[in-house]
C-alpha positions in Angstrom: 38.7 39.9 38.0 36.2 37.4 39.0 33.5 39.3 36.7 36.0 39.0 33.7 36.3 35.4 34.2 32.6 34.8 34.6 32.0 36.8 31.5 34.8 34.9 29.5 33.1 31.6 30.8 29.8 32.6 29.6 31.1 33.6 26.2 32.9 30.1 25.8 29.6 28.2 27.0 27.5 30.1 24.4 30.2 29.5 21.7 30.1 25.8 22.6 26.4 25.7 22.7 26.3 27.4 19.2 28.8 25.0 17.8 26.8 22.1 19.3 23.6 23.3 17.9 25.1 23.8 14.5 26.7 20.3 14.4 23.1 19.0 15.4 21.7 20.8 12.6 24.2 19.7 10.1 23.8 16.0 11.2 20.0 16.3 11.1 20.1 17.8 7.6 22.4 15.2 6.4 20.2 12.4 7.8 17.1 14.0 6.4 18.6 14.5 3.0 19.7 10.9 3.1 16.5 9.3 4.3 14.0 11.3 2.4 15.9 12.3 -0.7 18.9 9.9 -1.5 17.2 6.7 -0.8 14.3 7.6 -2.8 16.3 8.4 -5.9 19.0 5.8 -5.4 18.9 1.9 -5.5 21.2 -0.1 -3.4 23.2 -2.7 -5.2 21.4 -6.0 -5.6 22.9 -9.0 -3.4 20.7 -11.5 -5.0 19.4 -12.3 -8.8 16.0 -13.5 -7.5 13.0 -11.9 -5.6 13.5 -12.3 -1.9 11.1 -14.0 0.0 12.4 -13.3 3.5 11.1 -10.4 6.0 13.2 -7.3 4.8 13.7 -6.0 8.4 12.2 -8.1 11.2 11.6 -11.6 12.3 8.1 -12.4 13.4 8.9 -12.1 17.0 10.7 -8.8 16.1 7.7 -7.5 14.2 5.3 -8.2 17.1 7.9 -6.6 19.5 8.2 -3.5 17.4 4.4 -3.2 17.4 3.8 -4.0 21.1 3.3 -0.4 21.9 0.4 -0.1 19.7 -2.0 -2.1 21.9 -4.9 -1.9 19.7 -3.1 -3.1 16.7 -1.8 -5.9 18.7 -5.1 -6.9 20.1 -6.6 -6.9 16.4 -3.7 -8.5 14.6 -2.3 -11.0 17.0 -4.6 -12.0 19.8 -6.0 -15.5 19.3 -4.0 -16.1 16.1 -1.3 -18.4 17.7 -2.5 -21.5 15.6 -2.3 -19.5 12.4 0.9 -19.6 10.4 3.1 -16.6 11.0 0.3 -15.3 13.6 -1.9 -14.9 10.2 0.5 -12.4 8.7 2.3 -12.6 5.3 5.8 -11.4 4.6 6.0 -8.9 1.8 8.3 -10.3 -0.9 10.7 -8.3 -3.0 11.6 -5.4 -0.6 15.3 -6.3 -0.9 15.4 -7.6 -4.5 12.8 -8.2 -7.1 13.2 -9.7 -10.6 11.8 -7.5 -13.1 12.5 -5.8 -16.4 14.6 -2.6 -17.2 11.8 -0.5 -18.6 14.0 1.5 -21.0 15.3 -1.5 -22.6 11.9 -3.3 -23.2 12.3 -7.0 -22.1 15.9 -6.8 -20.7 15.9 -8.8 -17.3 16.9 -7.0 -14.3 16.6 -6.7 -10.6 15.0 -3.8 -8.7 15.9 -3.2 -4.9 13.6 -0.1 -4.5 10.2 -1.9 -5.1 7.5 0.2 -3.1 4.2 -2.0 -2.1 1.0 -0.3 -2.9 -2.0 -2.6 -3.7 -3.5 -5.6 -1.8 -6.1 -8.2 -3.0 -6.9 -11.6 -1.6 -8.6 -14.5 -3.6 -9.6 -18.0 -2.5 -5.8 -19.0 -3.3 -3.6 -16.1 -3.3 -2.5 -13.1 -1.6 -1.6 -10.5 -4.2 0.6 -7.5 -3.5 1.4 -4.9 -6.2 4.6 -2.8 -6.1 6.2 -0.1 -8.2 10.0 0.8 -8.9 10.6 4.3 -6.7 13.5 5.2 -8.8 11.3 4.8 -12.1 13.8 2.4 -13.8 12.0 -0.8 -13.7 8.6 -2.4 -14.5 5.9 -2.6 -11.8 5.1 -6.1 -10.5 2.4 -8.2 -8.7 3.8 -10.6 -6.1 1.8 -13.8 -5.8 1.9 -15.6 -2.2 0.2 -18.7 -1.4 -2.8 -17.8 0.9 -2.8 -21.2 2.8 0.9 -21.8 3.2 2.0 -18.0 3.3 4.9 -19.0 0.8 6.0 -16.7 -2.0 5.0 -18.2 -5.5 6.2 -15.8 -8.2 6.4 -12.3 -9.4 4.2 -11.2 -12.3 5.8 -8.3 -14.4 3.4 -5.6 -15.5 3.6 -3.6 -18.8 5.4 -0.3 -18.0 5.4 1.7 -14.7 2.1 2.1 -13.4 1.9 3.3 -9.7 -0.4 0.3 -8.9 -2.0 2.1 -6.0 -4.7 -0.4 -5.7 -5.7 -4.0 -6.6 -9.3 -5.3 -6.8 -10.7 -8.8 -7.4 -13.9 -9.6 -9.1 -14.6 -13.2 -7.8 -17.5 -13.7 -9.9 -15.5 -13.3 -13.2 -12.2 -14.3 -11.7 -10.7 -10.9 -12.9 -8.0 -8.9 -11.1 -7.8 -4.9 -11.6 -4.9 -2.8 -10.9 -4.7 1.0 -10.9 -3.2 2.9 -13.6 -2.9 6.4 -15.3 -1.3 7.5 -18.5 -1.4 10.6 -20.6 -3.3 12.5 -17.9 -6.1 9.8 -17.7 -7.1 7.7 -15.0 -7.2 4.0 -16.2 -8.1 0.7 -14.8 -6.4 -2.5 -16.2 -7.5 -6.0 -15.8 -5.9 -9.6 -16.0 -7.8 -12.8 -15.9 -6.6 -15.1 -13.2 -6.1 -17.7 -15.8 -3.6 -15.5 -17.4 -2.0 -14.6 -14.0 -1.7 -18.3 -12.9 -0.1 -19.3 -16.2 2.4 -16.5 -16.3 5.9 -17.7 -16.1 8.8 -15.0 -16.0 11.5 -17.5 -16.6 9.8 -18.6 -19.7 8.7 -15.3 -21.2 10.9 -12.7 -19.7 8.1 -10.4 -20.9 5.2 -8.6 -19.1 2.0 -10.3 -18.6 -0.8 -10.0 -21.2 -3.6 -7.8 -20.0 -7.3 -8.3 -20.7 -8.7 -4.8 -20.8 -7.3 -1.2 -20.6 -10.2 1.1 -20.0 -9.8 5.0 -19.3 -12.1 6.3 -16.5 -14.3 9.3 -17.0 -14.9 11.7 -14.2 -11.9 11.0 -11.8 -8.7 12.9 -11.8 -6.5 9.7 -10.8 -7.0 6.2 -10.2 -5.2 6.0 -6.8 -6.9 3.0 -5.3 -9.7 0.6 -5.9 -11.9 -2.3 -4.7 -14.6 -4.5 -6.2 -17.9 -4.8 -4.6 -21.5 -6.0 -5.8 -20.8 -5.9 -9.4 -18.9 -2.6 -9.7 -15.3 -1.4 -9.6 -14.9 1.5 -6.9 -12.0 3.8 -7.8 -10.7 6.5 -5.4 -8.7 9.6 -5.9 -5.8 10.6 -3.5 -5.8 14.1 -2.5 -3.1 15.5 0.0 -5.0 18.4 1.5 -8.7 18.5 0.2 -11.5 16.2 0.0 -11.7 13.8 -2.9 -14.0 11.3 -4.5 -14.7 7.6 -5.3 -16.2 6.8 -8.4 -18.4 3.7 -9.2 -18.1 1.9 -12.5 -20.3 -1.2 -13.6 -19.0 -4.3 -15.4 -20.7 -6.4 -18.1 -21.4 -10.1 -18.0 -17.8 -10.8 -19.0 -16.4 -8.8 -16.1 -15.3 -6.0 -18.4 -15.9 -2.3 -17.6 -18.6 -1.0 -19.8 -17.3 1.2 -22.5 -19.9 3.9 -22.7 -18.2 6.3 -25.3 -19.8 6.3 -28.7 -17.5 4.8 -31.4 -18.5 7.4 -33.7 -16.6 10.1 -31.8 -13.5 8.5 -33.4 -11.8 7.8 -30.1 -9.2 4.8 -30.1 -9.5 3.8 -26.6 -12.3 2.5 -24.2 -13.7 4.8 -21.6 -16.2 4.0 -18.9 -18.6 6.4 -17.3 -19.3 6.2 -13.5 -22.7 5.6 -12.3 -22.2 7.9 -9.2 -19.7 9.5 -6.8 -19.0 9.5 -3.2 -17.1 12.2 -1.3 -14.1 11.3 0.9 -11.7 13.0 3.2 -8.0 13.7 2.1 -5.2 11.4 2.0 -7.1 8.2 1.5 -4.9 5.3 0.3 -7.5 2.2 0.4 -11.1 1.3 0.8 -13.2 -1.8 1.6 -16.5 -2.7 2.4 -17.6 -4.7 5.5 -21.3 -5.5 6.0 -23.0 -2.0 6.3 -19.7 -0.1 6.6 -17.3 1.6 4.3 -13.7 1.4 5.6 -11.1 4.0 4.3 -7.2 3.9 5.1 -5.6 7.6 5.3 -1.9 8.1 5.6 0.6 10.5 4.3 4.4 10.9 5.0 5.6 10.2 8.6 2.4 10.9 10.3 0.4 8.1 11.9 -2.0 6.3 9.5 -5.8 6.2 10.4 -8.3 3.5 9.6 -12.0 5.0 9.6 -15.3 3.1 9.7 -18.2 4.9 7.9 -21.8 3.9 7.9 -22.9 3.5 4.4 -25.1 6.4 3.5 -27.4 7.4 0.6 -25.8 10.9 0.8 -22.4 9.3 -0.2 -20.6 11.6 2.2 -17.7 9.8 3.9 -15.7 12.6 5.6 -14.1 12.6 9.0 -17.1 14.3 10.8 -19.4 11.6 9.7 -17.2 8.6 10.8 -18.4 5.9 13.1 -15.2 4.7 14.5 -11.5 5.7 13.7 -8.1 4.1 14.8 -4.6 5.4 14.7 -2.0 2.9 13.2 1.7 3.0 12.0 2.6 5.4 9.4 2.5 4.6 5.7 -0.6 2.5 5.5 -1.6 1.7 1.9 -4.4 -0.6 0.7 -6.9 -2.6 2.8 -8.8 -5.6 1.7 -11.9 -7.4 3.6 -12.5 -11.1 3.5 -15.0 -12.4 5.7 -14.4 -10.9 9.2 -10.8 -10.2 8.4 -9.1 -7.0 7.2 -5.9 -7.4 5.4 -3.6 -4.2 5.9 -0.7 -3.2 3.9 2.1 -0.9 4.8 5.0 0.7 2.6 7.3 1.5 5.4 9.5 -1.6 4.7 10.4 -0.3 1.2 14.0 1.1 0.9 12.9 4.6 0.0 10.9 4.9 3.2 12.5 2.5 5.8 15.1 5.0 7.1 12.6 7.7 7.6 9.8 5.5 9.1 9.7 5.0 13.1 7.5 2.1 12.7 8.3 -0.5 9.9 5.7 -3.0 9.0 7.1 -5.4 6.5 4.4 -7.9 6.6 0.7 -7.9 5.5 -1.3 -7.9 8.9 -4.8 -9.7 9.1 -7.1 -7.6 11.7 -10.2 -9.0 13.3 -13.1 -6.9 12.2 -15.6 -8.0 14.9 -12.9 -7.0 17.5 -12.3 -3.6 15.9 -16.0 -2.9 15.8 -16.5 -3.7 19.6 -13.1 -2.7 21.0 -13.4 -0.2 24.0 -11.1 -1.3 26.7 -7.2 -1.7 26.7 -5.7 -5.3 26.1 -2.7 -6.5 28.1 0.1 -7.2 25.7 1.7 -9.5 28.4 -1.2 -12.1 27.4 0.0 -12.4 23.8 2.4 -15.2 24.3 0.9 -16.9 27.4 -0.4 -20.6 26.9 
């Protein structure tokens, strides 16, 4: 009798365990479908008719607290920055709502709630952040933030829906470049800073006028970019294989040099690179600092990597040749060097990705490069708010 009861209890326990496992799998599948698929294809209703300028997820203290387990990142981003506005950080505008245009209807004003940050550039006056509509309904934009006050100034509407994976700033000619791709051709598009500063969405309700649209020979995609020593460097993102960076020169006016013979009958400009560099997979951004090339690597929910490479005549910047590497929160995008500071942008605060991200960074962080180069020992997080 006791054996029958024991067998019955075992069957009941197994049945309950199977039902519980099935319930967990259903809930996990439902959450995954919502977080990874639904939010990527759907926009939430807009609650505002203007571009939001407040942090989408955290207050400053909340952001620091969320990152407090990342001791290296806390040391680089927040130590010694108490006297700076917002600890040197810049709120990413437009994550909740962005004024833009409905692409399918030309110049019809619209509000997008799925803008996804991608590119980053810093000038003497501004921090510039590019973003694209994840649901592919609206025109891409560039957010203009005052570098000194950290306040949002305006949104700049771009023609069409480029992915704008990278921004690059030519300080000598005061020209801003952004990444674009069309008709299976990699492209670089420029805007003069005079045009960008004069742009007024309320007045025109049209996309900004661009300066040059130039196709790029010899690279599959224009995924990210930077400007360095008179050349535009353009990189191609590849998920699981090594990729390349191509270097293109500009002329005395700051335009990419069109090296295609007009006699070929081509009705567009195309630039040919001076040389190439080989890079590891999943690169999202690049920048130069002193004698080093810095690359940000990220893909999906895995931790991001920020890698330092010594500049080499062989132009081989792959993992085994790295000088120093750091692991940071997931979904790191473009990086930008100014002086001894490294500005870092993440896309994890976007509606399409925030539900599936463990670490959400909704601010541009400013990291200390000297500290990153010499960092060895652990920093005590408790010191952060001590007087």
